N, CA, C and O atoms as CSV, one atom per row, in Angstrom:
chain,resi,resn,atom,element,x,y,z
A,1,MET,N,N,95.316,75.588,138.247
A,1,MET,CA,C,95.554,75.582,136.855
A,1,MET,C,C,96.779,76.039,136.016
A,1,MET,O,O,96.970,77.248,136.146
A,2,ASN,N,N,97.944,75.222,134.932
A,2,ASN,CA,C,98.344,76.257,134.497
A,2,ASN,C,C,97.886,76.792,132.638
A,2,ASN,O,O,97.069,76.110,132.019
A,3,TYR,N,N,98.537,78.029,131.987
A,3,TYR,CA,C,97.415,78.117,130.814
A,3,TYR,C,C,97.610,76.619,130.359
A,3,TYR,O,O,96.671,75.824,130.397
A,4,SER,N,N,98.593,76.346,130.022
A,4,SER,CA,C,98.370,74.540,129.346
A,4,SER,C,C,97.394,74.138,129.021
A,4,SER,O,O,96.886,73.908,127.924
A,5,GLU,N,N,96.977,74.000,130.408
A,5,GLU,CA,C,95.852,72.786,130.970
A,5,GLU,C,C,94.678,73.948,131.280
A,5,GLU,O,O,93.917,73.735,132.224
A,6,ALA,N,N,94.559,74.915,130.659
A,6,ALA,CA,C,92.956,75.681,131.218
A,6,ALA,C,C,92.650,75.310,129.366
A,6,ALA,O,O,91.625,75.235,128.690
A,7,LEU,N,N,93.852,75.177,129.121
A,7,LEU,CA,C,93.918,75.403,127.687
A,7,LEU,C,C,93.088,74.435,126.410
A,7,LEU,O,O,92.238,74.813,125.604
A,8,LEU,N,N,93.722,73.035,126.603
A,8,LEU,CA,C,93.254,71.792,126.575
A,8,LEU,C,C,91.847,71.290,127.300
A,8,LEU,O,O,91.102,70.421,126.847
A,9,LYS,N,N,91.651,72.053,128.561
A,9,LYS,CA,C,90.165,71.681,128.748
A,9,LYS,C,C,89.310,72.245,128.166
A,9,LYS,O,O,88.113,71.962,128.203
A,10,ASP,N,N,90.183,73.732,127.122
A,10,ASP,CA,C,88.358,74.764,126.212
A,10,ASP,C,C,88.672,74.065,125.289
A,10,ASP,O,O,87.830,73.355,124.740
A,11,ILE,N,N,90.250,74.102,124.805
A,11,ILE,CA,C,88.893,72.907,122.910
A,11,ILE,C,C,88.666,71.651,123.175
A,11,ILE,O,O,88.504,70.908,122.207
A,12,ALA,N,N,88.590,71.054,124.613
A,12,ALA,CA,C,87.613,69.950,124.352
A,12,ALA,C,C,86.714,69.904,124.925
A,12,ALA,O,O,86.477,68.727,125.196
A,13,ARG,N,N,85.685,70.843,125.479
A,13,ARG,CA,C,84.624,71.393,125.523
A,13,ARG,C,C,84.351,72.163,124.290
A,13,ARG,O,O,83.151,72.388,124.128
A,14,LEU,N,N,85.333,72.741,123.153
A,14,LEU,CA,C,84.723,73.385,121.851
A,14,LEU,C,C,84.512,72.186,120.983
A,14,LEU,O,O,83.740,72.247,120.026
A,15,LEU,N,N,85.443,70.646,121.406
A,15,LEU,CA,C,85.097,70.129,120.130
A,15,LEU,C,C,84.036,69.430,120.298
A,15,LEU,O,O,83.171,69.080,119.496
A,16,ASP,N,N,84.209,69.185,121.808
A,16,ASP,CA,C,82.542,67.884,122.418
A,16,ASP,C,C,81.082,69.099,122.112
A,16,ASP,O,O,79.965,68.617,121.924
A,17,LEU,N,N,81.257,70.418,122.100
A,17,LEU,CA,C,79.519,70.927,121.477
A,17,LEU,C,C,79.836,71.007,120.249
A,17,LEU,O,O,78.911,70.819,119.459
A,18,LEU,N,N,81.312,71.327,119.634
A,18,LEU,CA,C,80.418,71.553,118.285
A,18,LEU,C,C,80.492,70.326,117.375
A,18,LEU,O,O,79.742,70.243,116.402
A,19,ALA,N,N,81.428,69.322,117.685
A,19,ALA,CA,C,81.793,67.612,116.833
A,19,ALA,C,C,79.989,67.153,116.025
A,19,ALA,O,O,79.760,66.558,114.972
A,20,PRO,N,N,78.913,67.796,117.162
A,20,PRO,CA,C,77.398,66.744,116.388
A,20,PRO,C,C,77.264,67.463,115.009
A,20,PRO,O,O,76.461,67.105,114.148
A,21,HIS,N,N,78.483,68.942,114.831
A,21,HIS,CA,C,77.095,69.746,114.371
A,21,HIS,C,C,77.797,69.878,112.858
A,21,HIS,O,O,77.462,70.686,111.993
A,22,CYS,N,N,78.886,68.848,112.758
A,22,CYS,CA,C,79.902,68.857,111.358
A,22,CYS,C,C,78.824,67.623,111.076
A,22,CYS,O,O,77.933,66.960,111.606
A,23,SER,N,N,79.781,67.864,109.500
A,23,SER,CA,C,79.420,67.650,108.378
A,23,SER,C,C,79.962,66.121,108.292
A,23,SER,O,O,79.339,65.064,108.383
A,24,ASP,N,N,81.717,66.445,108.027
A,24,ASP,CA,C,82.347,65.680,108.597
A,24,ASP,C,C,83.472,65.318,109.337
A,24,ASP,O,O,84.404,66.105,109.505
A,25,HIS,N,N,83.444,63.377,110.118
A,25,HIS,CA,C,83.948,64.053,111.341
A,25,HIS,C,C,84.883,63.358,111.402
A,25,HIS,O,O,85.082,63.119,112.593
A,26,GLU,N,N,85.653,62.839,110.740
A,26,GLU,CA,C,87.045,61.923,110.338
A,26,GLU,C,C,87.793,62.730,111.342
A,26,GLU,O,O,87.535,62.121,112.380
A,27,THR,N,N,88.576,63.745,111.673
A,27,THR,CA,C,89.706,65.156,111.731
A,27,THR,C,C,89.030,65.232,113.061
A,27,THR,O,O,89.741,65.032,114.045
A,28,ILE,N,N,87.399,65.565,113.288
A,28,ILE,CA,C,87.572,66.814,114.476
A,28,ILE,C,C,87.315,65.820,115.519
A,28,ILE,O,O,87.505,66.143,116.691
A,29,ASP,N,N,86.712,64.095,115.080
A,29,ASP,CA,C,86.980,63.101,115.222
A,29,ASP,C,C,88.344,62.504,116.513
A,29,ASP,O,O,88.423,62.033,117.647
A,30,TRP,N,N,89.312,62.984,115.233
A,30,TRP,CA,C,90.774,62.658,116.116
A,30,TRP,C,C,90.976,64.112,116.713
A,30,TRP,O,O,92.113,64.283,117.153
A,31,LEU,N,N,90.382,64.867,116.791
A,31,LEU,CA,C,90.911,65.891,117.264
A,31,LEU,C,C,90.545,65.361,118.565
A,31,LEU,O,O,91.273,64.630,119.236
A,32,ARG,N,N,89.566,65.698,118.842
A,32,ARG,CA,C,88.729,64.693,120.398
A,32,ARG,C,C,89.700,63.935,121.203
A,32,ARG,O,O,89.850,64.138,122.408
A,33,ALA,N,N,90.313,63.119,120.571
A,33,ALA,CA,C,90.564,62.148,120.731
A,33,ALA,C,C,92.466,62.194,121.899
A,33,ALA,O,O,92.997,61.932,122.978
A,34,ALA,N,N,92.690,62.843,120.263
A,34,ALA,CA,C,94.299,64.210,120.969
A,34,ALA,C,C,94.096,64.815,121.975
A,34,ALA,O,O,94.820,64.374,122.868
A,35,VAL,N,N,93.435,65.665,122.322
A,35,VAL,CA,C,93.600,66.440,123.137
A,35,VAL,C,C,93.611,66.134,124.325
A,35,VAL,O,O,93.430,66.990,125.190
A,36,SER,N,N,93.848,64.719,124.643
A,36,SER,CA,C,93.917,64.361,125.996
A,36,SER,C,C,94.716,62.960,126.305
A,36,SER,O,O,94.694,62.307,127.348
A,37,ASP,N,N,95.455,62.685,125.047
A,37,ASP,CA,C,96.349,61.897,124.511
A,37,ASP,C,C,98.032,62.398,123.689
A,37,ASP,O,O,98.237,62.525,122.482
A,38,ARG,N,N,98.680,62.527,124.438
A,38,ARG,CA,C,99.757,63.848,124.374
A,38,ARG,C,C,100.621,63.004,123.221
A,38,ARG,O,O,101.557,63.386,122.518
A,39,GLY,N,N,100.004,61.813,123.291
A,39,GLY,CA,C,101.443,60.694,121.721
A,39,GLY,C,C,100.840,61.102,121.192
A,39,GLY,O,O,100.781,60.179,120.379
A,40,LYS,N,N,100.007,61.985,120.715
A,40,LYS,CA,C,99.425,62.156,119.256
A,40,LYS,C,C,99.732,63.315,119.146
A,40,LYS,O,O,99.460,63.721,118.016
A,41,TRP,N,N,100.332,64.328,120.007
A,41,TRP,CA,C,100.049,65.561,119.332
A,41,TRP,C,C,101.432,66.455,118.102
A,41,TRP,O,O,101.769,67.509,117.562
A,42,GLN,N,N,101.743,65.017,118.297
A,42,GLN,CA,C,103.676,65.682,117.184
A,42,GLN,C,C,102.642,65.167,115.973
A,42,GLN,O,O,102.746,65.945,115.025
A,43,LYS,N,N,101.671,64.093,115.706
A,43,LYS,CA,C,100.848,63.726,114.732
A,43,LYS,C,C,99.758,64.955,114.580
A,43,LYS,O,O,98.878,64.561,113.815
A,44,ALA,N,N,99.549,66.013,114.932
A,44,ALA,CA,C,98.478,66.904,114.230
A,44,ALA,C,C,98.991,68.002,113.661
A,44,ALA,O,O,98.437,69.101,113.707
A,45,HIS,N,N,100.145,67.755,113.056
A,45,HIS,CA,C,101.325,68.884,112.199
A,45,HIS,C,C,101.379,67.859,110.694
A,45,HIS,O,O,101.780,68.209,109.584
A,46,GLY,N,N,100.613,65.980,111.282
A,46,GLY,CA,C,100.274,65.489,109.311
A,46,GLY,C,C,98.517,66.453,108.991
A,46,GLY,O,O,98.151,67.130,108.030
A,47,VAL,N,N,97.537,65.929,110.810
A,47,VAL,CA,C,96.703,66.326,110.297
A,47,VAL,C,C,96.098,67.717,110.145
A,47,VAL,O,O,94.937,67.850,109.760
A,48,PHE,N,N,96.808,68.660,110.418
A,48,PHE,CA,C,96.891,69.463,110.050
A,48,PHE,C,C,96.616,70.206,108.407
A,48,PHE,O,O,96.075,71.181,107.885
A,49,SER,N,N,97.311,69.125,108.105
A,49,SER,CA,C,97.541,69.615,107.337
A,49,SER,C,C,96.781,68.166,106.005
A,49,SER,O,O,97.223,67.698,104.956
A,50,ARG,N,N,95.491,67.922,106.821
A,50,ARG,CA,C,94.502,66.888,105.855
A,50,ARG,C,C,93.897,68.297,106.317
A,50,ARG,O,O,93.860,69.060,105.352
A,51,ILE,N,N,93.559,68.702,107.139
A,51,ILE,CA,C,92.675,69.741,107.424
A,51,ILE,C,C,92.849,70.638,106.529
A,51,ILE,O,O,91.824,70.710,105.851
A,52,ARG,N,N,93.530,71.263,106.230
A,52,ARG,CA,C,94.460,72.070,105.182
A,52,ARG,C,C,93.684,71.996,103.805
A,52,ARG,O,O,92.974,72.864,103.298
A,53,SER,N,N,93.910,71.096,103.466
A,53,SER,CA,C,93.239,70.373,101.990
A,53,SER,C,C,91.588,70.701,102.193
A,53,SER,O,O,90.846,71.567,101.730
A,54,LYS,N,N,91.393,69.558,103.127
A,54,LYS,CA,C,89.894,69.151,102.801
A,54,LYS,C,C,89.122,71.508,103.059
A,54,LYS,O,O,88.298,71.973,102.273
A,55,SER,N,N,89.460,71.984,103.726
A,55,SER,CA,C,88.784,73.548,103.978
A,55,SER,C,C,88.982,74.381,102.933
A,55,SER,O,O,88.142,75.155,102.472
A,56,LEU,N,N,91.077,74.088,102.227
A,56,LEU,CA,C,90.802,74.491,100.874
A,56,LEU,C,C,89.483,73.895,99.901
A,56,LEU,O,O,88.564,74.707,99.806
A,57,LYS,N,N,89.300,72.710,99.243
A,57,LYS,CA,C,88.276,72.650,98.767
A,57,LYS,C,C,86.827,72.920,99.047
A,57,LYS,O,O,85.870,72.943,98.272
A,58,ALA,N,N,86.898,73.127,100.390
A,58,ALA,CA,C,84.925,73.925,101.106
A,58,ALA,C,C,85.231,75.236,100.203
A,58,ALA,O,O,84.573,75.614,99.234
A,59,GLU,N,N,86.232,75.756,100.679
A,59,GLU,CA,C,86.269,77.844,100.229
A,59,GLU,C,C,85.767,77.559,98.942
A,59,GLU,O,O,84.628,77.818,98.554
A,60,ARG,N,N,86.699,76.992,98.272
A,60,ARG,CA,C,87.009,76.949,96.015
A,60,ARG,C,C,85.188,76.725,96.454
A,60,ARG,O,O,84.598,77.801,96.357
A,61,SER,N,N,84.377,75.689,96.844
A,61,SER,CA,C,83.350,75.024,96.487
A,61,SER,C,C,81.997,75.730,97.137
A,61,SER,O,O,80.814,75.389,97.147
A,62,GLY,N,N,82.741,76.914,97.697
A,62,GLY,CA,C,81.810,77.810,98.862
A,62,GLY,C,C,80.700,77.208,99.617
A,62,GLY,O,O,79.523,77.513,99.807
A,63,LYS,N,N,81.624,76.066,100.052
A,63,LYS,CA,C,80.308,75.538,101.053
A,63,LYS,C,C,81.270,76.318,102.478
A,63,LYS,O,O,82.419,76.187,102.901
A,64,ALA,N,N,80.081,77.141,102.866
A,64,ALA,CA,C,80.685,78.714,104.445
A,64,ALA,C,C,80.399,77.420,105.451
A,64,ALA,O,O,81.370,76.953,106.045
A,65,ARG,N,N,79.436,76.988,105.599
A,65,ARG,CA,C,79.028,75.903,107.215
A,65,ARG,C,C,81.031,74.841,106.800
A,65,ARG,O,O,81.996,74.964,107.554
A,66,GLU,N,N,81.047,73.965,105.491
A,66,GLU,CA,C,82.415,73.249,105.916
A,66,GLU,C,C,83.609,74.022,106.056
A,66,GLU,O,O,84.190,74.154,107.133
A,67,SER,N,N,83.811,74.301,105.469
A,67,SER,CA,C,84.847,76.281,105.581
A,67,SER,C,C,85.523,76.404,107.269
A,67,SER,O,O,86.602,76.223,107.834
A,68,ALA,N,N,84.212,76.801,107.585
A,68,ALA,CA,C,84.167,77.186,109.077
A,68,ALA,C,C,84.412,76.365,110.157
A,68,ALA,O,O,85.144,76.747,111.071
A,69,GLN,N,N,83.863,75.234,110.160
A,69,GLN,CA,C,84.754,73.738,110.711
A,69,GLN,C,C,86.008,73.801,110.310
A,69,GLN,O,O,86.958,74.168,111.002
A,70,TYR,N,N,86.029,73.548,109.513
A,70,TYR,CA,C,87.182,73.319,108.928
A,70,TYR,C,C,88.850,74.553,109.524
A,70,TYR,O,O,89.961,74.132,109.844
A,71,LEU,N,N,88.585,75.408,109.494
A,71,LEU,CA,C,89.441,76.762,110.121
A,71,LEU,C,C,89.459,76.242,111.647
A,71,LEU,O,O,90.491,75.774,112.127
A,72,PHE,N,N,88.434,76.332,112.279
A,72,PHE,CA,C,88.557,75.536,113.672
A,72,PHE,C,C,88.978,74.205,114.446
A,72,PHE,O,O,89.002,73.836,115.620
A,73,GLU,N,N,89.346,73.589,113.009
A,73,GLU,CA,C,90.068,72.306,113.202
A,73,GLU,C,C,91.473,72.870,112.983
A,73,GLU,O,O,92.298,72.134,113.523
A,74,GLU,N,N,92.036,73.941,112.365
A,74,GLU,CA,C,92.611,74.119,111.676
A,74,GLU,C,C,94.039,74.551,112.396
A,74,GLU,O,O,95.230,74.418,112.117
A,75,VAL,N,N,93.180,75.209,113.604
A,75,VAL,CA,C,94.152,76.286,115.024
A,75,VAL,C,C,93.946,75.581,115.854
A,75,VAL,O,O,94.445,76.093,116.856
A,76,CYS,N,N,93.239,74.137,116.247
A,76,CYS,CA,C,93.282,72.999,116.853
A,76,CYS,C,C,94.392,72.556,116.731
A,76,CYS,O,O,95.315,72.825,117.499
A,77,ALA,N,N,94.477,71.775,115.703
A,77,ALA,CA,C,94.911,70.762,115.297
A,77,ALA,C,C,97.208,71.571,116.026
A,77,ALA,O,O,97.986,71.335,116.951
A,78,LYS,N,N,97.152,72.518,114.723
A,78,LYS,CA,C,97.874,74.189,115.161
A,78,LYS,C,C,98.155,73.579,116.333
A,78,LYS,O,O,98.823,72.561,116.517
A,79,THR,N,N,97.581,74.293,117.139
A,79,THR,CA,C,97.618,74.695,118.966
A,79,THR,C,C,98.216,73.197,119.165
A,79,THR,O,O,99.390,73.304,119.519
A,80,LEU,N,N,97.829,71.883,119.065
A,80,LEU,CA,C,97.855,70.573,119.944
A,80,LEU,C,C,99.701,70.238,119.105
A,80,LEU,O,O,100.556,69.662,119.778
A,81,PHE,N,N,99.976,70.662,117.788
A,81,PHE,CA,C,101.070,70.108,116.987
A,81,PHE,C,C,102.589,71.134,118.122
A,81,PHE,O,O,103.736,70.755,118.359
A,82,ASN,N,N,102.021,72.174,118.462
A,82,ASN,CA,C,103.073,73.725,119.195
A,82,ASN,C,C,103.245,73.107,120.693
A,82,ASN,O,O,104.371,73.139,121.188
A,83,LEU,N,N,102.126,72.528,121.453
A,83,LEU,CA,C,101.945,71.807,122.780
A,83,LEU,C,C,102.804,71.213,122.120
A,83,LEU,O,O,103.801,71.874,121.829
A,84,SER,N,N,102.747,70.082,121.753
A,84,SER,CA,C,104.384,68.704,121.869
A,84,SER,C,C,105.861,70.025,122.431
A,84,SER,O,O,106.285,69.926,123.583
A,85,GLY,N,N,106.217,70.687,121.860
A,85,GLY,CA,C,107.206,71.062,121.757
A,85,GLY,C,C,108.432,70.290,120.549
A,85,GLY,O,O,109.649,70.121,120.637
A,86,SER,N,N,107.757,70.066,119.814
A,86,SER,CA,C,108.409,69.441,118.461
A,86,SER,C,C,108.328,70.755,117.506
A,86,SER,O,O,107.525,71.673,117.338
A,87,SER,N,N,109.928,70.253,116.823
A,87,SER,CA,C,110.834,71.654,115.932
A,87,SER,C,C,109.480,72.003,115.202
A,87,SER,O,O,108.445,71.337,115.192
A,88,GLY,N,N,109.808,73.513,114.442
A,88,GLY,CA,C,108.685,74.063,113.720
A,88,GLY,C,C,107.798,73.816,113.384
A,88,GLY,O,O,107.234,73.087,112.568
A,89,PRO,N,N,107.535,74.928,114.532
A,89,PRO,CA,C,106.009,75.194,115.146
A,89,PRO,C,C,105.502,75.885,114.519
A,89,PRO,O,O,106.047,76.688,113.762
A,90,PHE,N,N,103.970,75.687,114.742
A,90,PHE,CA,C,102.962,76.635,113.933
A,90,PHE,C,C,103.110,78.249,114.339
A,90,PHE,O,O,103.976,78.447,115.191
A,91,ASP,N,N,102.524,79.229,113.945
A,91,ASP,CA,C,102.399,80.427,114.669
A,91,ASP,C,C,102.344,80.636,115.512
A,91,ASP,O,O,101.618,79.777,116.012
A,92,ILE,N,N,102.702,81.442,116.382
A,92,ILE,CA,C,102.665,81.033,118.242
A,92,ILE,C,C,101.231,81.706,118.225
A,92,ILE,O,O,100.651,81.652,119.309
A,93,ASP,N,N,100.694,82.203,117.405
A,93,ASP,CA,C,99.134,82.949,117.672
A,93,ASP,C,C,98.030,82.295,117.611
A,93,ASP,O,O,96.921,82.638,118.023
A,94,SER,N,N,98.526,80.802,116.794
A,94,SER,CA,C,97.268,79.395,116.542
A,94,SER,C,C,96.491,79.602,117.870
A,94,SER,O,O,95.287,79.596,117.617
A,95,PRO,N,N,96.695,79.753,118.973
A,95,PRO,CA,C,95.919,79.685,120.403
A,95,PRO,C,C,94.493,80.193,120.304
A,95,PRO,O,O,93.379,79.757,120.593
A,96,TYR,N,N,95.239,81.831,119.519
A,96,TYR,CA,C,94.170,82.788,119.655
A,96,TYR,C,C,93.155,83.201,119.090
A,96,TYR,O,O,92.390,84.157,119.220
A,97,TRP,N,N,93.312,81.869,118.087
A,97,TRP,CA,C,92.414,81.953,116.994
A,97,TRP,C,C,90.813,80.744,116.913
A,97,TRP,O,O,89.815,80.749,116.192
A,98,ILE,N,N,91.162,80.070,117.760
A,98,ILE,CA,C,90.387,79.227,118.731
A,98,ILE,C,C,89.049,79.629,118.816
A,98,ILE,O,O,88.133,79.217,118.104
A,99,VAL,N,N,88.974,80.478,119.750
A,99,VAL,CA,C,87.901,81.463,120.325
A,99,VAL,C,C,86.472,81.743,118.802
A,99,VAL,O,O,85.336,81.321,118.584
A,100,PRO,N,N,87.797,83.004,117.871
A,100,PRO,CA,C,86.885,83.151,117.026
A,100,PRO,C,C,86.271,82.543,115.956
A,100,PRO,O,O,85.258,82.691,115.271
A,101,ASN,N,N,87.397,81.671,116.056
A,101,ASN,CA,C,87.336,80.504,114.234
A,101,ASN,C,C,85.875,79.394,115.191
A,101,ASN,O,O,84.974,78.966,114.470
A,102,ALA,N,N,85.851,79.228,115.960
A,102,ALA,CA,C,84.208,78.449,117.330
A,102,ALA,C,C,83.542,79.277,117.290
A,102,ALA,O,O,82.491,78.819,117.739
A,103,ILE,N,N,83.371,80.384,117.019
A,103,ILE,CA,C,82.213,81.834,117.279
A,103,ILE,C,C,81.094,81.739,115.995
A,103,ILE,O,O,79.895,81.917,115.780
A,104,ALA,N,N,82.921,81.144,114.978
A,104,ALA,CA,C,82.472,81.707,113.274
A,104,ALA,C,C,81.424,80.015,113.205
A,104,ALA,O,O,80.209,79.846,113.107
A,105,PHE,N,N,82.353,79.212,113.290
A,105,PHE,CA,C,82.206,77.548,112.358
A,105,PHE,C,C,80.161,77.996,113.459
A,105,PHE,O,O,79.179,77.931,112.720
A,106,ALA,N,N,79.897,78.344,114.919
A,106,ALA,CA,C,78.912,78.152,115.970
A,106,ALA,C,C,77.871,78.746,114.643
A,106,ALA,O,O,77.047,78.139,113.959
A,107,ARG,N,N,78.338,80.271,114.626
A,107,ARG,CA,C,77.181,80.888,113.817
A,107,ARG,C,C,76.357,79.663,112.799
A,107,ARG,O,O,75.256,79.128,112.668
A,108,GLN,N,N,77.557,79.662,112.290
A,108,GLN,CA,C,76.747,78.734,110.576
A,108,GLN,C,C,75.916,77.553,110.795
A,108,GLN,O,O,75.202,76.933,110.006
A,109,ALA,N,N,76.273,77.292,112.596
A,109,ALA,CA,C,75.992,75.967,112.468
A,109,ALA,C,C,74.303,75.992,114.386
A,109,ALA,O,O,73.830,75.311,115.296
A,110,GLY,N,N,74.255,77.485,113.634
A,110,GLY,CA,C,72.832,77.888,114.579
A,110,GLY,C,C,72.704,78.239,115.843
A,110,GLY,O,O,71.702,78.650,116.429
A,111,LEU,N,N,74.711,77.892,116.571
A,111,LEU,CA,C,74.622,78.189,118.371
A,111,LEU,C,C,74.252,79.769,117.970
A,111,LEU,O,O,73.852,80.362,116.968
A,112,ALA,N,N,74.723,80.192,119.729
A,112,ALA,CA,C,74.801,81.329,119.923
A,112,ALA,C,C,76.265,81.554,120.562
A,112,ALA,O,O,76.944,80.663,121.074
A,113,ASP,N,N,76.568,82.698,120.455
A,113,ASP,CA,C,77.996,82.515,120.665
A,113,ASP,C,C,77.902,82.397,121.881
A,113,ASP,O,O,78.940,81.801,122.171
A,114,ALA,N,N,77.331,82.571,122.828
A,114,ALA,CA,C,77.849,82.459,124.722
A,114,ALA,C,C,77.423,81.146,124.722
A,114,ALA,O,O,77.704,80.932,125.902
A,115,GLU,N,N,76.747,79.590,124.152
A,115,GLU,CA,C,77.513,78.769,123.736
A,115,GLU,C,C,79.308,78.060,123.827
A,115,GLU,O,O,79.911,77.031,124.132
A,116,ILE,N,N,79.542,79.475,123.314
A,116,ILE,CA,C,80.750,79.045,122.647
A,116,ILE,C,C,81.678,79.574,123.440
A,116,ILE,O,O,82.778,79.050,123.260
A,117,LEU,N,N,81.656,80.620,124.450
A,117,LEU,CA,C,82.496,81.430,125.540
A,117,LEU,C,C,82.074,80.768,126.489
A,117,LEU,O,O,82.983,80.544,127.288
A,118,ALA,N,N,80.120,79.903,127.093
A,118,ALA,CA,C,80.288,79.123,128.360
A,118,ALA,C,C,81.432,78.296,128.628
A,118,ALA,O,O,81.653,77.835,129.748
A,119,CYS,N,N,82.585,77.985,127.049
A,119,CYS,CA,C,83.418,76.201,127.299
A,119,CYS,C,C,84.260,77.298,127.359
A,119,CYS,O,O,83.977,77.608,126.202
A,120,VAL,N,N,85.193,78.321,127.746
A,120,VAL,CA,C,85.603,78.771,127.621
A,120,VAL,C,C,87.053,79.227,128.976
A,120,VAL,O,O,87.397,79.400,127.807
A,121,THR,N,N,87.781,79.452,129.732
A,121,THR,CA,C,87.740,79.573,130.863
A,121,THR,C,C,88.844,81.314,130.745
A,121,THR,O,O,90.044,81.449,130.506
A,122,PHE,N,N,88.212,81.928,130.914
A,122,PHE,CA,C,88.361,83.170,131.404
A,122,PHE,C,C,89.477,83.852,132.809
A,122,PHE,O,O,89.061,84.687,133.612
A,123,PRO,N,N,90.862,83.290,132.838
A,123,PRO,CA,C,91.747,84.106,133.965
A,123,PRO,C,C,91.363,84.898,134.735
A,123,PRO,O,O,90.585,85.818,134.484
A,124,ARG,N,N,91.964,84.589,135.992
A,124,ARG,CA,C,91.927,85.696,137.059
A,124,ARG,C,C,92.214,86.391,136.500
A,124,ARG,O,O,92.854,85.886,135.577
A,125,VAL,N,N,92.129,88.222,136.347
A,125,VAL,CA,C,93.147,89.579,136.577
A,125,VAL,C,C,93.214,89.940,137.825
A,125,VAL,O,O,92.459,90.229,138.753
A,126,THR,N,N,94.785,89.807,137.500
A,126,THR,CA,C,95.153,91.040,139.124
A,126,THR,C,C,96.098,91.948,138.582
A,126,THR,O,O,96.871,91.884,137.626
A,127,ARG,N,N,95.786,92.991,139.615
A,127,ARG,CA,C,96.631,93.508,139.519
A,127,ARG,C,C,98.163,94.036,140.315
A,127,ARG,O,O,98.417,93.961,141.517
A,128,GLY,N,N,99.126,94.628,139.105
A,128,GLY,CA,C,100.168,94.552,139.947
A,128,GLY,C,C,101.121,93.553,139.732
A,128,GLY,O,O,101.001,92.466,139.166
A,129,ILE,N,N,101.905,93.981,140.168
A,129,ILE,CA,C,103.010,92.796,139.690
A,129,ILE,C,C,103.260,91.890,141.306
A,129,ILE,O,O,104.025,90.928,141.363
């Protein structure tokens, strides 16, 4: 399994785990459908913009749980867009924020960190070149 395949499977598992804990399902449901449909990945840029608007509104309103949800969704959308290979990618570190943001949202939802970590593939590390 290559890096992209493992990443997509991890994202799908995290989205499935966290979706029942979302107060707003519009964008997380789109992400759940898009993760397995490469034809949608290019549209993730526009979806990110919608998520970002919701994120800023939640932050201004002091809604910590919703804010955590949207920050997690943002990095998922950025990652899918970057995987599309389209021009104008988001920051290259976007995938590295998926797990920390998933953990932050899970904590707001009352889930244990271990539930998030169980969704993530940890690659085997080999020594030497």
